[in-house]
Every structure is written in C-alpha cells, then in structure tokens.
Backbone as CSV, one residue per row, in Angstrom:
resi,resn,N_x,N_y,N_z,CA_x,CA_y,CA_z,C_x,C_y,C_z
1,MET,87.864,71.927,112.697,89.224,71.895,112.346,90.000,71.454,113.390
2,THR,90.900,70.648,113.279,91.804,70.085,114.283,92.840,71.157,114.771
3,ASP,93.499,70.876,115.788,94.614,71.810,116.339,95.734,71.852,115.419
4,LYS,96.071,70.679,114.715,97.233,70.778,113.825,96.839,71.427,112.583
5,GLN,95.579,71.415,112.175,95.189,72.190,110.912,95.228,73.664,111.326
6,LYS,94.808,73.999,112.415,94.862,75.500,112.903,96.199,75.893,112.924
7,LYS,97.140,75.137,113.439,98.572,75.528,113.566,99.102,75.621,112.174
8,PHE,98.734,74.731,111.187,99.172,74.813,109.804,98.619,76.268,109.283
9,CYS,97.447,76.585,109.451,96.944,77.766,109.009,97.705,79.035,109.540
10,ASP,97.834,78.966,110.764,98.563,80.185,111.391,99.961,80.226,110.932
11,GLU,100.761,79.155,110.786,102.070,79.184,110.271,102.026,79.615,108.693
12,TYR,101.100,79.162,107.982,100.939,79.545,106.657,100.733,81.029,106.302
13,LEU,99.938,81.593,107.316,99.671,83.112,107.278,100.879,83.898,107.432
14,ILE,101.875,83.352,108.068,103.073,84.124,108.318,103.855,84.564,107.169
15,ASP,104.056,83.557,106.211,104.923,83.849,105.012,104.275,83.219,103.749
16,LEU,103.103,82.526,103.872,102.444,81.918,102.815,103.271,80.852,102.092
17,ASN,104.072,80.254,102.966,104.866,79.005,102.495,104.178,77.745,103.026
18,ALA,103.472,77.004,102.262,102.549,75.939,102.687,103.477,74.752,103.133
19,THR,104.607,74.423,102.483,105.416,73.331,102.887,106.013,73.517,104.207
20,LYS,106.563,74.725,104.409,107.156,75.237,105.660,106.176,75.040,106.848
21,ALA,104.856,75.607,106.601,103.825,75.531,107.598,103.373,74.058,107.858
22,TYR,103.276,73.194,106.845,103.020,71.824,107.019,104.057,71.129,108.071
23,LYS,105.278,71.471,107.745,106.438,70.899,108.531,106.261,71.367,110.016
24,ALA,105.901,72.551,110.125,105.692,73.111,111.589,104.570,72.499,112.308
25,ALA,103.524,72.252,111.536,102.286,71.669,112.180,102.426,70.204,112.365
26,TYR,103.105,69.535,111.352,103.378,68.019,111.473,104.806,67.734,111.466
27,PRO,105.432,67.901,112.589,106.927,67.811,112.611,107.447,66.410,112.352
28,ASN,106.609,65.349,112.412,107.048,63.951,112.144,107.298,63.720,110.629
29,VAL,106.741,64.543,109.777,106.893,64.405,108.357,108.345,64.736,107.963
30,LYS,109.075,63.774,107.420,110.499,64.097,107.166,110.712,64.475,105.702
31,SER,110.084,63.901,104.666,110.372,64.104,103.321,109.634,65.375,102.823
32,GLU,110.377,66.041,101.942,109.839,67.389,101.366,108.653,67.020,100.503
33,SER,108.642,65.974,99.776,107.481,65.602,98.891,106.249,65.387,99.568
34,ALA,106.393,64.722,100.799,105.223,64.430,101.628,104.714,65.654,102.198
35,ALA,105.555,66.587,102.548,105.095,67.919,103.154,104.428,68.720,102.191
36,MET,104.993,68.647,100.873,104.313,69.394,99.870,102.948,68.915,99.499
37,SER,102.819,67.546,99.419,101.427,67.018,99.071,100.503,67.156,100.211
38,GLY,101.080,66.981,101.462,100.072,67.285,102.561,99.647,68.705,102.640
39,ALA,100.507,69.616,102.476,100.203,71.044,102.406,99.111,71.337,101.299
40,SER,99.390,70.764,100.111,98.431,70.960,99.017,97.059,70.416,99.382
41,ARG,97.047,69.264,99.962,95.756,68.578,100.462,95.083,69.534,101.418
42,LEU,95.786,70.102,102.406,95.137,70.877,103.419,94.666,72.099,102.887
43,LEU,95.325,72.710,101.803,94.949,73.994,101.204,93.572,73.793,100.495
44,ARG,93.223,72.595,100.068,91.996,72.329,99.430,90.916,72.001,100.391
45,ASN,91.266,71.752,101.658,90.236,71.418,102.646,89.349,72.661,102.835
46,VAL,87.924,72.417,102.827,87.127,73.625,102.845,87.206,74.242,104.205
47,LYS,87.273,73.747,105.328,87.460,74.358,106.589,88.741,75.126,106.649
48,VAL,89.711,74.584,106.337,91.102,75.307,106.255,91.088,76.430,105.358
49,LYS,90.513,76.291,104.172,90.483,77.427,103.184,89.678,78.535,103.806
50,ALA,88.530,78.221,104.391,87.626,79.164,105.014,88.379,80.033,106.051
51,TYR,89.013,79.239,106.910,89.789,79.880,108.064,90.896,80.878,107.505
52,ILE,91.647,80.368,106.561,92.691,81.121,105.864,92.174,82.382,105.347
53,ASP,91.059,82.262,104.519,90.429,83.413,103.807,89.963,84.392,104.878
54,GLU,89.360,83.895,106.008,88.782,84.833,106.941,89.889,85.667,107.646
55,GLN,91.045,84.932,107.962,92.214,85.644,108.591,92.808,86.560,107.679
56,LEU,92.882,86.284,106.272,93.516,87.201,105.256,92.583,88.424,105.173
57,GLU,91.297,88.250,105.228,90.368,89.345,105.156,90.552,90.286,106.530
58,LYS,90.783,89.740,107.542,90.977,90.532,108.778,92.285,91.358,108.599
59,ILE,93.282,90.700,108.151,94.594,91.413,107.981,94.421,92.412,106.942
60,SER,93.764,92.220,105.870,93.511,93.212,104.788,92.843,94.415,105.243
61,SER,91.709,94.136,106.043,90.825,95.265,106.456,91.481,96.043,107.492
62,GLU,92.528,95.527,108.288,93.157,96.305,109.318,94.324,97.152,108.753
63,LYS,94.952,96.606,107.673,96.169,97.335,107.205,95.907,98.194,105.944
64,VAL,94.782,98.080,105.256,94.503,98.778,103.991,93.540,99.857,104.358
65,ALA,93.790,101.101,103.982,92.859,102.131,104.152,91.768,102.107,103.272
66,ASP,90.611,102.379,103.744,89.407,102.376,102.850,89.153,103.769,102.305
67,ALA,88.209,103.893,101.447,88.025,105.269,100.892,87.559,106.363,101.811
68,LYS,86.787,105.999,102.797,86.484,107.044,103.807,87.683,107.427,104.608
69,GLU,88.528,106.576,104.957,89.732,106.924,105.674,90.660,107.939,104.831
70,VAL,90.759,107.606,103.516,91.534,108.421,102.668,90.942,109.866,102.494
71,MET,89.569,109.823,102.370,88.901,111.160,102.147,89.111,112.000,103.460
72,GLU,89.054,111.381,104.725,89.129,112.121,105.889,90.628,112.523,106.020
73,TYR,91.541,111.804,105.659,92.875,112.233,105.728,93.145,113.483,104.786
74,LEU,92.784,113.413,103.581,92.933,114.418,102.538,92.202,115.665,103.115
75,THR,91.110,115.636,103.760,90.430,116.692,104.253,91.102,117.358,105.433
76,SER,91.693,116.596,106.273,92.495,117.053,107.407,93.760,117.784,106.902
77,VAL,94.380,117.311,105.767,95.521,117.989,105.226,95.066,119.307,104.625
78,LEU,93.955,119.364,103.805,93.439,120.558,103.288,93.094,121.595,104.260
79,ARG,92.578,121.195,105.355,92.219,122.164,106.465,93.418,122.553,107.393
80,GLY,94.564,121.968,107.229,95.701,122.298,107.942,95.679,121.611,109.331
81,GLU,94.892,120.525,109.458,94.730,119.898,110.863,95.792,118.843,111.176
82,SER,96.319,118.320,109.990,97.235,117.168,110.248,98.653,117.663,110.517
83,GLN,99.537,116.717,111.146,100.935,117.232,111.401,101.839,116.167,110.808
84,SER,102.908,116.681,110.366,103.974,115.853,109.730,105.216,116.041,110.517
85,GLU,106.089,115.162,110.438,107.480,115.203,111.186,108.539,115.468,110.280
86,ILE,109.368,116.491,110.518,110.460,116.794,109.737,111.801,116.854,110.537
87,VAL,112.886,116.724,109.943,114.153,116.773,110.545,114.783,118.142,110.233
88,VAL,115.192,118.776,111.311,115.759,120.086,111.166,117.279,120.036,111.666
89,ILE,118.144,120.546,110.727,119.556,120.654,111.184,119.907,122.092,111.674
90,GLU,120.430,122.115,112.858,120.776,123.320,113.460,122.272,123.482,113.660
91,GLY,122.865,124.595,113.391,124.365,124.701,113.707,124.523,125.037,115.094
92,THR,125.494,124.412,115.745,125.890,124.650,117.103,127.052,125.399,117.293
93,GLY,127.775,125.633,116.203,129.043,126.443,116.385,130.244,125.561,116.037
94,ASP,131.337,126.217,115.829,132.584,125.445,115.493,132.415,124.391,114.380
95,GLY,131.544,124.677,113.428,131.391,123.699,112.331,130.604,122.467,112.659
96,CYS,129.924,122.445,113.805,129.150,121.297,114.280,127.665,121.639,114.111
97,SER,126.823,120.595,114.006,125.328,120.796,113.884,124.679,119.670,114.525
98,ASP,123.478,119.835,114.882,122.634,118.818,115.492,121.458,118.737,114.679
99,ALA,120.823,117.442,114.611,119.568,117.240,114.031,118.481,116.957,115.019
100,ARG,117.378,117.527,114.865,116.186,117.225,115.761,114.923,117.193,114.885
101,ARG,114.046,116.543,115.433,112.701,116.358,114.817,111.733,117.466,115.342
102,MET,110.848,117.876,114.338,109.840,118.813,114.623,108.632,118.447,113.905
103,SER,107.561,118.871,114.552,106.131,118.657,113.887,105.844,119.956,113.161
104,LYS,105.175,119.827,111.984,104.761,120.950,111.224,103.435,120.705,110.600
105,ALA,102.724,121.802,110.399,101.377,121.737,109.765,101.709,121.621,108.216
106,PRO,100.791,121.115,107.437,100.957,120.991,105.950,101.162,122.389,105.416
107,ASP,102.180,122.479,104.504,102.361,123.796,103.804,101.299,124.001,102.666
108,GLU,101.412,125.121,102.021,100.471,125.376,100.941,100.525,124.361,99.831
109,LYS,101.683,123.863,99.357,101.755,122.851,98.318,101.046,121.591,98.866
110,ASP,101.108,121.134,99.990,100.455,119.904,100.490,99.020,120.118,100.538
111,ARG,98.566,121.261,101.008,97.207,121.600,101.066,96.490,121.725,99.661
112,LEU,97.299,122.271,98.742,96.755,122.385,97.305,96.570,121.076,96.655
113,LYS,97.554,120.083,96.992,97.534,118.825,96.392,96.318,118.043,96.938
114,ALA,96.079,118.199,98.254,94.918,117.537,98.958,93.535,118.106,98.290
115,ALA,93.606,119.393,98.042,92.420,120.013,97.463,92.260,119.523,96.037
116,GLU,93.301,119.279,95.264,93.181,118.789,93.866,92.667,117.424,93.890
117,LEU,93.193,116.540,94.776,92.694,115.154,94.820,91.248,115.043,95.351
118,LEU,90.838,115.845,96.246,89.559,115.825,96.658,88.599,116.359,95.580
119,GLY,88.970,117.463,94.871,88.252,117.979,93.721,88.083,116.934,92.586
120,LYS,89.116,116.226,92.301,89.074,115.101,91.314,88.008,114.111,91.670
121,ARG,88.094,113.735,92.955,87.206,112.753,93.487,85.618,113.111,93.286
122,TYR,85.469,114.439,93.625,84.021,114.947,93.550,83.698,115.532,92.194
123,GLY,84.548,115.452,91.154,84.312,115.921,89.869,84.157,117.365,89.745
124,LEU,84.926,118.161,90.568,84.802,119.644,90.555,85.597,120.222,89.330
125,PHE,86.599,119.512,88.839,87.474,120.127,87.747,87.367,119.414,86.397
126,SER,86.218,118.741,86.205,86.106,118.051,84.894,85.797,119.183,83.870
127,GLU,86.227,118.953,82.725,86.111,119.844,81.529,85.166,119.266,80.633
128,LYS,83.912,119.312,81.021,82.831,118.827,80.164,82.372,119.813,79.165
129,VAL,82.292,119.327,77.877,81.780,120.240,76.843,80.438,119.610,76.425
130,GLU,79.284,120.332,76.545,78.096,119.771,76.135,77.753,120.449,74.856
131,LEU,77.413,119.598,73.824,77.051,120.044,72.477,75.697,119.640,72.181
132,GLU,74.793,120.421,71.996,73.517,120.187,71.615,73.224,120.793,70.230
133,GLY,72.384,119.985,69.473,71.947,120.466,68.108,71.632,119.335,67.182
134,ASP,71.079,119.609,66.078,70.737,118.692,65.117,71.766,118.735,64.068
135,ILE,72.588,117.635,63.848,73.577,117.674,62.809,73.201,116.507,61.850
136,GLY,73.145,116.810,60.599,72.877,115.839,59.602,74.229,115.000,59.250
137,VAL,73.988,113.685,58.997,75.160,112.847,58.690,75.021,112.478,57.205
138,THR,76.113,112.752,56.448,76.205,112.422,55.100,77.339,111.347,54.869
139,ILE,76.926,110.270,54.192,77.841,109.225,53.987,78.129,109.304,52.461
140,VAL,79.379,109.380,52.134,79.727,109.459,50.666,80.640,108.277,50.296
141,ASP,80.273,107.556,49.343,80.891,106.430,48.865,81.696,106.715,47.551
142,ASP,83.050,106.775,47.654,83.860,107.191,46.510,84.361,105.999,45.691
143,VAL,83.581,105.103,45.433,84.039,103.807,44.736,83.912,104.033,43.282
C-alpha cells in the first residue's frame, strides 16, 4: 500500500467520508466527481479494504465491552465492590448551597438489578414447566 493510500485510509477512518479523505490524501484533485470516483476505486482496492477492516476491528474491540467484561462488572456491582460518583448539594447558610462530588458503593436497588441480570444470564429464574405423560390425539373432521 502506498503512503497516499494509507493517508486516505487514516482520513477515512476519522468520519467515514470517502470523498473528503480522498481530497486530503490527493490534494491536487480539484473536482468533486473525480474525488468521488477515486475514493470509490480505492475502497474497492483489496489492500485498502483489508487495512480499513483491520483498523475498524481494532477500534471496535477497544471500545466495545465483551461478554466477560460485562459479567465482571455486574459481579462487582452485586458484591458492592464498584464505586459510582454522585453530586451532593449541601447548604452553607444564608440560602446558599454548594455542590460536591462523592463516591458511593452501589445501593440495594443497584445490587438487586445486577443479581437479576446475572441470574437471567445463567438461567436461574426460568419458569420451566415439564410435562410428561402419554396423551392421545384425536382429530375430528366436522365436514
């Protein structure tokens, strides 16, 4: 892949605007239609497409929580190990008040919700009704 193709890819990954990325990588292109067709051609290039897909995968894996991370977070909330930040308003007298931030452990409602979500994940609360037996089937034709 050339330096200009890499620059196109990096610019494209900023806002996914191919025409704008093409103009940034190839500043000598003046017409909008030439930039659009050049960008379209580059997006079909195998090496360019592979590089963009690889970078998007990196971005996705860094920013999106996976199942393990979600389960660990819910467990920490359930056990009261996590901390959240809240704003507390305190009166200072003469009708004035100040706001300050405080850390607090999850309350009972938060812990119960985490337990519920974990329980659903592990199927602890399913209402399964198992019915066993031999039941005959009769089909009636009322024609």
